[in-house]
N, C-alpha and C positions, 0 to 999 in steps of 0.2 A: 504493499501499499504507500509507504513513504516513497518507495523508486518512483512510482506512478506519478504522485505530487509533484517530485522532482522533476520529473519530466513534464508535466504539464506546465510549471512554473518557467521553465528553462524555453519551453517552447512560445508561451506569451511574452516572455522578454525579449525573445530573438524577434517575435513578429512586430513587436512595439518597436524596437530598433529599426527594423526594415519601413515601418509607415512611416517615422520620425525622418529618416534618412531620405525619403523620395522626394522631398520639395527642394533638398540640396542639389540632386542630381540634375532637377529640371531647369536649375539656374545656370544660364550659360556664359561663357564669354565673349568679348566683343567681336574676335576673328571667327567664332562659329558661324554667324549671322551676317555680319556687315563685311564691308571691302573698305580698307583703309584706301585704295588705291581709285575709288570711284566716289570722291566728294561731291556734294549737292548743295546747293542754295535753292530753297525753294520759300515763294512768296505766295501766301494764300489767306482766306480766312478761316478764322476757327471755326471748326464744327463741332464738335465734342472734346471734353477733357475729361480725362480717368485718372484719377486720384488713386490708385493701387498699388500694393507691392507684388514683387521686387520693384517693379518698373512703372511708372507713371505714363501716361500716355497723352499726347496731345493730338488731334485729328485736323488737318485741315484740307480745304477745297482749293486746288490748283490749277490754274488753267493750263493746259498742254499745248504743245507746239500746233496742233491740230485743231485746238479752238475747244476742244472739249474739258469738262470739268472731272478731273480726277482728284479722288481722296487719298491722302497720304496719311500714314499712320506713323507718328515720330515718338519713339521709343526714348525715354528720358531715365534719370534717376529716380528711386521713389519718392514719395511724398515729404519722407522727413528731410532727408538730404537736399530738396528743394526747400524746404521751410528755412535750412539751415543758411542757404544761399540769398536769402531775401525775398523768396516767394510768398505769396498768399493766397489763399483760395480765389480770392478775386482779382489777381494781379492780370488774367485772362478773361475775357469774356466771348460767349460765342459770337460770332460776328465781327470780330478785332482782327483788323488785316496785320499780318507779322511775316518776318521773314526769319526762317529756320537753317540755320547752316549745319551740315551733319554728313554721314556717309551712307550710301545705298546698301541696300539687304543683296546679299550674294544670290537670292533665289529670283531676282528681278519684279518682284512686287513691289507698289507704291508704298514702301516700308523706308524709313530710315533710323540710325540711330543719330540723333540730336547733339549737337555740340553746343551751340547758343540760339537765343530767339533774340531778335531785335524787334523791340516795340515800337509803334508808330511814335511813342513820345522821343526816340531816340535812346531809350534805354536799352543795353544788351546784359541778359543775364546766360549763366552757364548751365546748362541742363544735363552735360555729358558724364560719363562715368570717368574716375580716375583709377590708376593702377597699372600693374605690368601690361593687362591685354588691352589696356585703352590707347587709343592715338594721343600724342602728345597734346597739350592743351596751351592756348596762348595766353593764360590768366597773367 
C-alpha cells in the first residue's frame, strides 16, 4: 500500500512539473519568428490593442502598395515592461495614427516584432525586447 501511494505521489508531482513547464516551452526567442535582416517601418491606424502576457500586441491598419488595407499585428514586450517604459493604458487609442519600426515575421504574414512606436505628438516609445536574442537597440 505504501509503494502505491508513493508511486501515485511521484506521478502527480511529475505531471505537475510538466504542466508548469509548458508555458516556458511556448515562449520563443526573437530569431525563431522574426528576421533581423528584414526591418520594416509601418504607418497605420491603431485598430486593436491587446495588453496580454507574455507579449502585448498592437494591431494597425496599413495601406499596402496596391491600395488595399492590411492589418498588421505588432508584437511588443509584456504590459509590465511597457508600463516601466512610460506607457499607460491610454497612450494609444483606437484610430490613432502611428509609425512602428520593427522586423518582419519569417513566415511572410503581416506580423512584426516592434522596436519603437512614433506617436503623432512626436514622442518615440520603445516596445522591443532586450537581451542576447534581440536586435541591438538605439536607446
